[in-house]
C-alpha positions in Angstrom: 83.1 29.5 -4.2 82.2 32.4 -6.6 82.3 35.8 -5.1 79.0 37.6 -4.8 79.0 41.0 -6.4 76.4 43.7 -6.5 74.1 43.4 -9.5 71.2 45.0 -11.1 67.9 43.5 -9.7 66.5 40.6 -11.6 62.8 41.4 -11.9 61.1 38.2 -12.9 57.5 37.6 -13.6 55.2 39.5 -11.3 58.0 41.9 -10.3 59.8 39.4 -8.1 63.5 39.8 -7.3 65.8 36.9 -7.7 68.1 36.3 -4.8 71.3 34.1 -4.9 72.5 32.3 -1.8 75.9 30.6 -1.4 76.0 27.9 1.3 77.8 24.8 2.6 76.6 21.9 4.6 77.6 18.7 6.4 75.4 16.1 4.6 75.9 13.4 7.3 72.7 14.2 9.3 70.5 14.7 6.2 68.7 12.4 3.8 70.1 14.3 0.8 69.3 17.7 -0.6 65.8 17.3 -2.0 62.6 17.5 -0.1 61.2 14.2 1.1 58.1 13.8 3.2 58.9 12.9 6.8 62.7 13.1 6.4 65.3 15.7 7.3 66.8 17.2 4.2 69.0 20.2 3.5 66.4 21.8 1.2 63.7 21.3 3.9 65.8 22.9 6.6 66.7 25.9 4.4 63.1 26.5 3.2 61.7 26.2 6.7 64.2 28.8 7.9 63.2 31.1 5.0 59.6 30.7 5.8 60.2 31.9 9.3 61.7 35.1 7.9 59.4 35.8 4.9 56.3 34.4 6.6 55.2 32.4 3.7 56.5 29.2 1.9 59.6 29.9 -0.1 60.9 27.4 -2.7 64.6 27.4 -3.6 66.2 26.1 -6.8 69.6 24.4 -6.3 72.6 24.2 -8.6 73.1 20.5 -8.0 71.1 18.1 -5.8 73.3 15.9 -3.5 72.6 12.4 -2.3 72.1 11.4 1.4 75.4 11.8 3.2 77.1 14.0 0.6 78.5 17.3 1.7 78.9 20.8 0.0 81.3 23.7 0.4 80.2 25.6 -2.7 76.5 25.0 -3.2 74.4 27.7 -4.8 70.6 28.3 -4.7 68.2 31.0 -5.9 64.8 32.1 -4.6 62.4 34.8 -5.6 61.0 37.5 -3.3 58.7 40.4 -3.9 60.3 43.9 -3.8 58.4 44.6 -0.6 59.7 41.4 1.0 63.3 42.2 0.0 63.3 45.7 1.2 61.5 44.7 4.4 64.4 42.5 5.5 66.5 45.6 6.3 63.9 48.0 7.7 64.4 47.0 11.3 68.2 47.5 11.2 70.9 49.6 9.7 71.9 46.7 7.4 71.1 46.5 3.7 68.6 43.8 2.8 71.3 41.3 1.7 73.3 41.6 4.9 70.2 41.5 6.9 69.0 38.3 5.1 72.4 36.7 5.7 72.4 37.5 9.5 68.7 36.6 10.1 68.8 33.4 8.0 71.7 32.1 10.1 69.6 32.7 13.2 66.6 31.0 11.7 68.7 28.0 10.6 69.9 27.7 14.2 66.3 27.5 15.4 65.3 25.0 12.7 68.3 22.7 13.1 68.4 22.7 16.9 71.2 20.5 18.1 72.4 20.2 14.5 73.2 24.0 14.5 76.1 24.7 12.1 75.4 21.7 9.8 74.1 24.2 7.2 75.8 27.6 6.8 74.9 30.4 4.4 78.0 32.4 3.5 76.6 34.9 1.0 73.3 36.5 -0.1 72.9 39.0 -3.0 70.5 40.2 -5.7 71.2 38.0 -8.7 72.1 39.5 -12.1 69.4 39.4 -14.8 68.9 35.9 -16.2 70.5 34.1 -13.3 69.3 30.6 -12.7 71.2 28.6 -10.0 70.7 25.3 -11.9 70.5 26.1 -15.6 73.0 29.0 -15.7 75.8 26.9 -14.3 78.8 26.2 -16.6 80.1 23.3 -14.4 80.1 21.6 -11.1 83.3 20.3 -9.3 83.4 17.6 -6.7 86.2 16.1 -4.6 86.4 12.7 -3.0 89.0 11.7 -0.4 90.4 8.2 -0.2 92.8 6.8 2.5 94.2 3.6 1.0 95.6 1.6 3.9 95.2 1.5 7.7 98.3 3.7 8.2 96.3 6.6 6.7 93.1 6.0 8.6 92.6 9.1 10.7 89.7 8.8 13.1 89.2 12.5 13.0 88.6 12.4 9.3 86.5 9.3 9.1 83.3 11.2 8.4 84.7 12.7 5.2 87.2 10.1 3.9 86.9 6.6 2.5 88.9 4.0 4.3 90.0 1.7 1.6 91.8 -1.5 2.6 93.9 -1.9 -0.6 96.7 0.4 -1.7 95.8 2.2 -4.9 98.0 3.2 -7.8 97.3 6.8 -8.8 99.0 6.3 -12.2 96.5 3.5 -13.1 93.6 5.6 -11.7 94.5 8.5 -13.9 95.2 6.4 -17.0 91.7 4.9 -16.7 90.0 8.1 -15.8 91.5 10.1 -18.7 89.7 7.9 -21.2 86.3 9.0 -20.0 86.8 12.7 -20.6 84.7 14.7 -23.1 81.1 14.6 -24.2 79.8 11.1 -23.6 76.8 9.0 -22.8 77.3 8.1 -19.2 74.4 5.6 -19.0 76.7 3.0 -17.5 77.7 5.3 -14.7 74.3 6.8 -13.9 71.0 5.8 -12.3 68.8 7.1 -15.2 65.7 9.2 -14.4 62.7 8.7 -16.6 62.8 11.3 -19.5 66.3 12.6 -18.5 69.4 12.4 -20.7 72.6 10.7 -19.5 74.8 12.6 -21.9 77.3 14.8 -20.1 80.6 16.6 -20.7 83.1 15.2 -18.2 85.7 18.0 -18.1 88.0 16.7 -15.4 88.5 13.3 -13.7 91.9 12.8 -11.9 93.5 11.5 -8.8 96.3 13.0 -6.8 98.0 12.0 -3.5 98.4 14.9 -1.0 101.2 15.5 1.4 99.3 13.6 4.1 99.2 10.5 1.8 95.4 10.7 1.2 94.3 10.5 -2.4 91.9 13.2 -3.6 89.7 12.5 -6.7 88.5 15.6 -8.6 85.5 15.3 -10.8 84.2 18.2 -12.9 81.4 18.2 -15.5 78.9 20.6 -17.1 76.3 18.6 -15.0 75.9 15.2 -13.4 73.2 12.6 -13.7 72.0 10.7 -10.6 74.8 8.8 -8.8 77.3 9.6 -11.5 80.3 10.8 -9.4 80.0 7.9 -6.9 79.7 5.5 -9.8 82.8 6.8 -11.5 84.9 6.7 -8.4 83.6 3.3 -7.3 84.5 1.8 -10.7 87.9 3.5 -10.8 88.8 1.8 -7.5 88.8 -1.5 -9.3 91.4 -0.1 -11.6 93.5 1.6 -8.9 93.7 -1.7 -7.0 94.8 -3.6 -10.1 91.6 -5.8 -10.3 90.8 -4.4 -13.7 93.0 -2.8 -16.5 92.7 1.0 -17.1 90.8 0.4 -20.4 88.0 -1.3 -18.5 86.5 2.0 -17.5 86.0 3.0 -21.1 84.7 -0.5 -22.0 82.0 0.0 -19.4 81.2 3.4 -20.8 80.6 2.3 -24.3 78.6 -0.8 -23.1 75.9 1.7 -21.9 74.5 -0.7 -19.3 74.6 -1.3 -15.6 75.4 -4.8 -14.3 76.7 -6.7 -11.3 80.0 -4.8 -11.5 78.3 -1.4 -11.2 79.2 -0.1 -7.8 78.7 3.2 -5.9 81.5 4.6 -3.8 80.3 5.5 -0.3 78.7 9.0 -0.1 80.4 10.5 3.0 83.7 11.4 1.3 82.0 13.3 -1.6 81.9 17.1 -1.5 80.5 19.6 -3.9 83.3 22.1 -4.0 82.3 24.7 -6.6 79.7 25.7 -9.1 80.9 28.1 -11.9 78.8 30.6 -13.8 79.4 32.8 -16.9 79.7 36.6 -16.6 76.5 38.5 -16.0 76.0 39.1 -19.7 76.0 35.4 -20.5 73.7 34.0 -17.8 70.4 34.1 -19.7 71.9 32.6 -22.8 73.6 29.8 -20.8 70.3 29.0 -19.0 68.3 28.9 -22.3 71.0 26.6 -23.9 71.0 24.2 -20.9 67.2 24.0 -20.8 67.2 23.2 -24.5 69.8 20.4 -24.1 67.8 18.9 -21.2 64.7 18.8 -23.3 
């Protein structure tokens, strides 16, 4: 998680201040990040808690939307407050507005979540540097995915965050296949395309390693991900790791640029958004403008 540092206030249109929040959550009880009518979502819980504090609807922008059941340790969002709203957060205490927002938001989330208290935790709040955009300023996002390949590794205490895979997997085969997908590519075969959105992404890291506990951890990092991309990459790689397909099969699927009966999504519950990285304060605005241009 990137450390929050004091910054010059970002005065957006209308004199609003941009605020950065760093948070983590257990995605199990939620129907994903994004707002959905009648369903419990992480965004819905966070915005409801903010509305209790600010006394008006507050919309947040997230670094990366997560699917139902997917977790986060290093999620980042931004929101805009008026200067009066920001300063008013600290007037009733000796705390500065950022510390006051952090303390009061935790309390509001507890009220909103009820018996799910602790499922969403905000770890940092600060004024964002000029030009900061949680989504478009990001350089990359990094996910992890835990796989226990064989009953001997199936730990009941970790079942909510680890895939229990019946077949033993070969990490050398996994890494051989995954390495061929690195770079700037069209990942249409590994995405659920959204209308009008590009499926071209730069996959910067895709590898598998077995920890001291015997559990395999997949690490997937890219400048951005299209819908279902990480789960599709891992799900397809499992065929290779189990020896059902050769390592080159992953690249063959990539260049085919189509989804078919062999397209499979790995289960969501072992997937964790670990970190979102940003450039230095001086490069935030340029990065956001470049990313917006690429998306268009």
